[in-house]
N, C-alpha and C positions, 0 to 999 in steps of 0.2 A: 510401495516398496519398489525400489529401483531394480531393474533386472541385471543379471550379470553382464550381459552385452553392453548396456549404457555404462556401467561401472568401469568396464574394460575401456571403451572410448573416452570415458572421462579422465582416466590417467593418461592415455595417450595424447589427449588434446593439450595437457599441460606442457608437452615438448614437440608440439606440432611443427613449430620452425625448425627445429634441430632434425626432425625426421623428414621434413620437405627437402631441406639441404641435403640430407643424406641420400634422398631418393634422386635429386639431381645429379649428384656425383655418381650415384650407381648408373643413371642413364649414359652419363658421359663414359663411364667405365665400359658399359656394355656396348657403346658405339664404337669405342677403340678397340674392342675385342674382335669385331667383326671386320675390321678394315685390313689387318694382316693377311688373310686369305687372298684377298685381291692382289696384293704385292707378290705373293707366291705364285699366283696365276700369271702375273706379268713376267715374272722370272722365267717361268717355264716357256712361255710364248717367245720371250726374247732368245731363249737358248735354241728354239727351234727355227730360227731365221739366221741366215748366213750374215756375217759381219758383226755378229754380237760382240760388243766391247766389255772388258772385265769391269770398267767403271759403271757401266749401267747395272750389271748384277749387284755390284757392291752398293750402289745408291739405293736399290729396292731392299737389300739386306739391312742397310742402316735404318732405313724406314721402318722396317718390320721391328727392329731392336727399339727405336724410338716410341713407336706405338705401344709396344709391349711395356716399356717402361711408364708411358702415361697411363695405360690401363691399371697396372699395379698401384701407382700412386692414387689414382681416383678410387680405386676399390678400396685401398687401405683408408682414405679419407671417409668413405661413405661407411665402412665397417665401423670405424672409431664414433662416428656420430650416432648411428642407429644403436650400437651396443651400449654406448654410454647413456643414451635416452632410455634404454630398457632397464639398465641397472639403477638409474635415478627413480624410474617408476616404480621398480620392485623396492626399493627402499622406502618409498612413500607408502606403498601398499603394506608392507610389514608393519610400519609404525601406525598405520590407520587400523589395521587388524588387531595389533596388540592393544591399542587403546580401546578399541570396540571390546575386546574381551575382558578388559579391566573394568568396563561399566556393566558388564553382565551381572545378574543375580547369582548368588551362590546355588540356588536350586538348578540353574542351567547346568552347571558343571556336574550336578549329581546325577543328571540324566544324559549326559554326554561321555562317550569314551575319550580318556585324555589322549590316547594313541591317535585317535582321528583328528583331535585338535592340534597335536603335534605334527601330523602329517600335512594338515592344511597349512601350518606356520612355516614348514620347512619345504618339503618335497613339491606340493602343489604350486606354492609361490614360485618356486624355482622354474617350472614349466610355464607357468604365466610369463615368466620374464623371457623364457626360451622363445615363446610365441611373440612377444612384443619386439625383441631383438633380432636373433637369427631367423626366426620364422619369416618376418616382414622384409628383413633384408635379402634373403635367398629367394623369396618370391618376387621382390623387385627385380633382382638380378635376372631371374630366369624369364620373366615377361618381357623385360626390354631386349635381352639377348634374342629372344625368340622374334620379337617384332622387327629388330635391326637386320637379324639374319635373313628373314623371309624378304624384306625389301631389297637386301643385297642380292639375294638370288634371283628375285623377279628382274633386276637390272641385267642379269647375265642370260637366263632363259626362263621364259614363262612356262613353257612345256615341261622342262624338268623340275620347276618348282611345284606345279600342279601333280606331277607324279610323286614328288617327295611329299606332298602335303596328304596324299590319300591314306597313309598309314596313321596321320595324326589322330583321328577320331578312334581308332583302335587303341592306340597308346593312352588317350585320355580315359576312355572307358576302364582300361586295365588299372591305371593309378587310381582312379575313383574307388573301384572295387577294393584294391589293396589299402587305400586309406580308410574306408569304413571299416574293414577287418582290423587294421592296426588300432583304430580309435577304440572299438569294442575290447580289444585285448589290453590296450593301456589303461581303459577304466579298471578292469579286473586287476591289474597290476598295482594300481594306486590304492584300490580297495585292500588289497593283500599287505601293502606297505602299512596301512592304518592298522591292521591287525596285528602285525609285527611290532609296530611302536606301542600299541596297547599292551601287548604281552610284556615287553621289556619294562613298561611304566608300572604294570601290576607287580612285578617281581621286584623291582626296585622299592615300590612304596611298601610292599608286604614282606620285605626281606626278613624281619622278625618272625613272622608267621611260618614262612617256608623253612627257615632254620629250626624253628621249635618243633615241627612236625617231621623233620629230616626229609624234606622234600627236594632237595638240591638236585638229585639226580633225575628225578621225575620232571621237574621244571626245566632242566637243561635239555632233556630229550624232546620234551614238548616245543621248547623254543626251537631246536634244531629242525623239528618238523614244519613249524611256521616258516622257517628260514628256506628250507628245501622247496616248499610250495611257492614262496616268492621267487626263488631262482628258476624254477619250472615255468612260471608265468612270463618272467623276463625273456627267458630263451624262446 
């Protein structure tokens, strides 16, 4: 039996060239993002010297605008490639999962909550796509901007860079703790979404029974309770 991790990378591997191209553009965008501050520093240094010409300031300002435009263009290309790959992977995963459910024996559905299956087919796959697309994309941008920023800082002052990096371990530990807490709560939220889908499906499929016993108000209140719990966990 294949593990979820191997399955995840199996779908990513189908679009590896597109993802690599997106990563290259993301690297170029990150490099372009850390260059303008150097021009701002040059402008400030030139203003502090006597005899500064307006043309010098204008030249640096145009360079800032040019690099900003380059960064935006490269970032747009990276976003398009990575998000497009994640959409295509999601499309394949949905089709494969639906085909797999069609091959399952009828007894399987008698022992599974239909609401949970609906949640897997809709909400869960959406978040897998978020991991494949925006997750990888934002991770790439963050890592590359960090690397290029540190290199740029080292070229200015090693001492100030070391002082600035002292707080990095504390920030990493903080985000690691927050990430674990969010992960646990997100799993509870997804479980509640399955309960909510199951409740809706049971009422839709058993609407005749609900009406026959005049349980509309009771079922409405019960469904509202499930929704309030979902809202509470989401908050």
